[in-house]
Every structure is written in structure tokens, then in C-alpha cells.
N, C-alpha and C positions, 0 to 999 in steps of 0.2 A: 644684161651686158654681155655681148659676145666677145670674149677675149681673143686676141690675136695669137694664133698658135706659132710657137717657135719649134721648128723641126730640129730634133737633136741630131747633131752632126758628129759622127764617130771619128776619133783620131785613129789614123792607121800608121803602122811602122814605116810606110813609104811616104808619109806626109799628107796633110789635108789642107786644102784651101777653104777657109771658113767664110760662109756667106752671112752677112748681118741683115737684120730686119729693122726698119725704122721704128722708133719708139712711138707708143700710143698711150698718152696719159689719160685719155677718156675711157677707153675700153680695157686697158691693161693687157697683159700677155700671160701665156701659160705654156708649159712644156711637160711631156711625159717624163716621169722620174723613176729610175730604178735604183737610185742611191749612188750612181756613178756619173752624175751630170754636174758640170760646172757652168755657171752663168758668166758671160763676159759682157760688161756694159761699157760702151765708149761714149763720152760726152764731148761732142764737137761744138757745143753751144757756148754762150758767154757767161752763164751762171751755173752754180752747182745744182745738182739734181739729187733728190732723195729717192732711193729705191727701197721699196718695202716688200718683204716676202711674208704674206699672211700665213699664220700657223693655225690649223684647225685643232691641233692636239690639246689634250687636257692631261694634267697630272694631279692625282688625288682630287679630281673634280674642279681643279682650277685651270683657267686658260693659260696656255704657254704664250709668252709675249711674242709678238711678231718680230722678225729679224729685219733690221733696216741698216742701210749704209749710205754714205754720201759719195757722189762722184764729182770731183772738182771740174770746173770749166776747163776744157782741153785735156782732161784726164781720162783714165780708164781703170776699172776695177774688175777683178775676178772674184767670184763668190761661189761657195759650195765645197765639196758636194753636199747634197741635201738629204738628210736622213728621211726615208719615206714615212716612218712612224710619227715624225714630227711635222714635216712639211707637206706631205701629199694630201690633196683634197680627196673627197670621196671617189672621184673619177680617176685617181692615180696621177693627177697633174699637180705641178707646183705653180702657184699664181705669182705674178710679178706686177707690182704697181709702181708707177712713176709719178713724181710730183710735177714734172714738166717733160715735154718730149722734143722740144726744138733742138735739133742737132744730135739727138741721142739715137744710138743703134745698139742692138743686142744680138747675142748668139748663145744658144744652148749647145754645149760641147760635151760629148760623152768621152770619158777617159777610161 
């Protein structure tokens, strides 16, 4: 599965216009994470969407549970920042999976 890359957009003191990427529930998304990135998910669809952030981390040999949250129809949610030791995959990215993609847009924002 080739995940859709979300380019991290850094916020500046003079303001930043954020560009959003269309959701892809088939391939999922990923973004480079240094621990200062926030994910913004907007749901322009007619049904709630579940967003799952898989965690590859283990504590005392046990898997750390994936993080997930719901975005209501017509709503939006900010999530993060994401601790690299918990959320980063081996390649330094965080993965984002969607239960559905109709009307969903995402942005990775560096703060």
C-alpha cells in the first residue's frame, strides 16, 4: 500500500495558508514527524469518519493501543502533537488511516 504523503506545512509568525489533501481510505496517509506536528482533519461528508493513528510502539513487550478519534459530519478535529517514540513508524513517519474518505481533507501542520 503506497500511502499518500502529507507534506508538513510550518506555521510562521507572519501567517500561513494551509493546503489540504483529499482523504484516501484505501491507501491511507503519512507525514514526517519530529514531535511538533498537528494533524487537522475536516469532514465535509454526510457521515462521521473514524481516524486511526497506528502505533508501532511497545511497552514491556506489549503493543501500545492505536490512537483513534471520530470526526462528525461537517466537523473538524485537530490531533497531536505525536510523540515520535510512540507514533513514528520505522521510516520516521506517522500513519493515518480513515474509515471513509468522501468529503474528507487533511493537513499536517508543524507548530
